[in-house]
N, C-alpha and C positions, 0 to 999 in steps of 0.2 A: 468698832466705832472710833478707832484711833484718828486723831486730828480734829474731831468734832467736840469742842469743849462743852457744849450744852447737853451732852449725854454722858451718863455714868457708865461703869463697866458692864452693866446689864442692858444698856440701851435705853434706859429711862431718861426722859428729859429732866434737867435740873438747872437751877441758877448757879452759875460759876461762882466759886468762892474766891473773892478778891481781897479778903481780909489780910493776907500776907503780902500783898503788893505794896510797893512804895507809893506815896502820894506824890504825883508829878503834874506839871502843866500839860494839858492835852488840848489839841485843836484838830478839827476836821473841817474839810470843805467839800461840798457836793454841788451838783448842778442838775438841771433838767430843762425841759421846754414845753410850751404849749404852742402847737402849730395851728394856724387859723387863716382865714381868708384876709387879703389886704383890707377889705371893707370892715371886718371885725376889728382888726388891729387899729384902723383909723378911728373907729368909734371909741375904743379904749383910750387911745392917745388924746382925743379931743374931750374926753369925759362925758360923751353922750350916751354911754351905756345906761340902760334904765336903772340899774342898781347903784350907780354912782362911781366912785373912785375905785376902779378895779385893782389897780396896782397898789394903792395904799392899803386897801382892805386885805389883799393877798399877802402883802408884807407882814401885816399884823397877824394874820392867820398862820403864816409860817413860823413866826416867833412863838405863838401859842402852841403850835404843833410840836416844836422842839421841846418845849417845857413839859408836854404831856406824853412823851415817847414811851416811858415806862408803863403808862396806862394802856398803850396800844399794842406794844410788842411784848408778848408774854414773859420772856426771860431777861429783859433789859433791866439793869439796875436804875433806880431813881437817882438822878444826879442833880446837884446844885449847879446851875449854869452861870458862868461868869459873863458870857457874851453870846448873843445870837444876833447876827447881822444878815439881812436878806437884801439882795440886789435883784431887781427885776428890770430888765432892759428890753425895749422893743428891738426887733431884728427884722428888717425888711427882706432880707435874703431867705429867712425861714419860710414864709413870713410868720411872725408870732412874737411871743415873749420868751426870753431866756431868764431862767431863775437860778440864782446862786445863793448858797447859804454858807456862812462860816460860824462855827459853834466852838466855844472854848470853856474849859473848866479846869479846876485843880482837883485831882482825885485819883482813885485807884483803877479806874477803867476809862476807856476812850469814849468819844462822843460822835463816832461815825454814824450810828443809827439816828442820833438826834439831828445831825446835819441832813441826812437823807429823808427823815420824816419832815423836817422843815420844808425842804424842796417839794416833797410830795403834797403836803397840805396846801402850800402856796399855789401849786399847779391846779389842784382840785378846786381851790377857791376861785381862781381865774376862770376855770370852766363853769363853775356854778354861776358866777356873776355875769358871764357873757353868753350863756346857753340860749337865752331868749333871742339873741342875734344869730347864733350859729350852733347847731347841735352836733355837727360832725367834727368839732375841733379834736385834735390828737395830742394827748399827753405822752411824752416819751423821753428817752435818753437820760433817765434818772440814774446817776452814778456817783460814786465817791471819787473825788479829785485828788485828795491828799489827806493824810493824817500825820500828826506829829505828837511825840511824847510816848511815854510808856515803855514797857519791857521790850516790845518788838521794834521800837524805834520809829523812825520816820519812813513814810511811803508816799510816793507820788504816782498817779496813774500815767502810763505811757502816753506820750504825745501832749502832755499838758505843761 
């Protein structure tokens, strides 16, 4: 099981011990999208979706999702978050909405999972709020864009 930090020498899952790590500033950025018809995108832009402000509610849901990551992902450490920023932008070329999250903390472990959870929950909320208009929307391309801080240092996804 070498290289997989969430397993002990016998292969049993365990929470990684970060007590010996230094407290440092950590930041992670993630992105994803919800692909939809131009008509659905227009309804979201104009605020005519039956459930109201899709982008505003999805932004709030993404922030809440980041804060609850340790409740959703079994071996994640609960972290005090210093910053969660969610950007949701219409993209006519997709067509749909692009979602980006930036999460920061000062701690012993990174916030990559919090950033990706924020994007995932925001995308799911967009789907939930617009599904009455279109049921075949597609959520995709959720990925880590970058992480900064910690023992392993900074990392940026190729092509970003």
